[in-house]
KOLPATOR-610581 format. One record per residue (C-alpha): residue number from 1; z, x, y. Coordinates in nm, 2 decimals, always signed. Layout:
N
- NUM,Z,X,Y
...
//
This chain:
86
- 1,+0.00,+0.00,+0.00
- 2,-0.09,+0.13,+0.34
- 3,+0.14,+0.00,+0.62
- 4,+0.06,+0.04,+0.99
- 5,+0.36,+0.06,+1.23
- 6,+0.32,+0.02,+1.60
- 7,+0.53,+0.29,+1.78
- 8,+0.75,+0.22,+2.08
- 9,+0.83,+0.48,+2.35
- 10,+0.62,+0.77,+2.22
- 11,+0.28,+0.91,+2.30
- 12,+0.15,+0.81,+1.95
- 13,+0.03,+0.46,+1.93
- 14,+0.08,+0.38,+1.56
- 15,+0.16,+0.54,+1.23
- 16,+0.00,+0.47,+0.90
- 17,+0.22,+0.51,+0.60
- 18,+0.13,+0.51,+0.23
- 19,+0.42,+0.49,-0.01
- 20,+0.45,+0.49,-0.39
- 21,+0.79,+0.35,-0.44
- 22,+1.02,+0.57,-0.23
- 23,+0.78,+0.86,-0.23
- 24,+0.56,+0.93,+0.07
- 25,+0.19,+0.96,-0.04
- 26,+0.03,+0.99,+0.31
- 27,+0.11,+0.97,+0.68
- 28,-0.13,+0.95,+0.97
- 29,-0.05,+0.92,+1.34
- 30,-0.28,+0.78,+1.60
- 31,-0.24,+0.95,+1.94
- 32,+0.04,+1.19,+2.03
- 33,+0.05,+1.57,+1.99
- 34,-0.23,+1.61,+1.73
- 35,-0.15,+1.95,+1.58
- 36,+0.23,+1.89,+1.56
- 37,+0.19,+1.54,+1.41
- 38,-0.06,+1.66,+1.15
- 39,+0.19,+1.93,+1.05
- 40,+0.47,+1.67,+1.03
- 41,+0.25,+1.45,+0.81
- 42,+0.17,+1.73,+0.57
- 43,+0.53,+1.84,+0.55
- 44,+0.66,+1.50,+0.45
- 45,+0.40,+1.41,+0.19
- 46,+0.55,+1.40,-0.15
- 47,+0.90,+1.37,-0.03
- 48,+1.16,+1.08,-0.08
- 49,+1.18,+0.85,+0.22
- 50,+1.55,+0.86,+0.23
- 51,+1.55,+1.24,+0.28
- 52,+1.29,+1.22,+0.56
- 53,+1.46,+0.92,+0.73
- 54,+1.80,+1.12,+0.73
- 55,+1.64,+1.42,+0.88
- 56,+1.42,+1.25,+1.15
- 57,+1.62,+0.94,+1.25
- 58,+1.77,+0.96,+1.60
- 59,+1.56,+1.26,+1.71
- 60,+1.47,+1.23,+2.08
- 61,+1.19,+1.38,+2.29
- 62,+1.30,+1.50,+2.63
- 63,+1.47,+1.22,+2.82
- 64,+1.32,+0.95,+2.59
- 65,+1.56,+0.78,+2.36
- 66,+1.31,+0.82,+2.06
- 67,+1.04,+1.07,+1.94
- 68,+0.75,+1.06,+1.70
- 69,+0.97,+1.18,+1.41
- 70,+1.23,+0.91,+1.49
- 71,+0.94,+0.65,+1.50
- 72,+0.83,+0.79,+1.16
- 73,+1.17,+0.72,+1.02
- 74,+1.14,+0.37,+1.15
- 75,+0.80,+0.33,+1.00
- 76,+0.91,+0.46,+0.66
- 77,+1.19,+0.21,+0.65
- 78,+0.97,-0.08,+0.76
- 79,+0.69,+0.01,+0.51
- 80,+0.94,+0.03,+0.23
- 81,+1.09,-0.31,+0.32
- 82,+0.74,-0.47,+0.35
- 83,+0.66,-0.34,+0.00
- 84,+0.97,-0.49,-0.14
- 85,+0.88,-0.83,-0.01
- 86,+0.55,-0.85,-0.17
//
């Protein structure tokens, strides 16, 4: 299942997440800092969502109350919950 999450408060516009159970299969950001977000996407592929959420949740970007990694944590949680519903 591919889930698209609309980000809030970041330069990236959305995040596409593909999960297999609780394992991250693929992540793609639209917008934002291209090189950094491609790197983050590659780093998290194959990892358990709980590990990634624990590392990224609450990270901020400058004076903003969120960041692309924080939004990825939210996207992973939302994608997992959507997958559980059906």
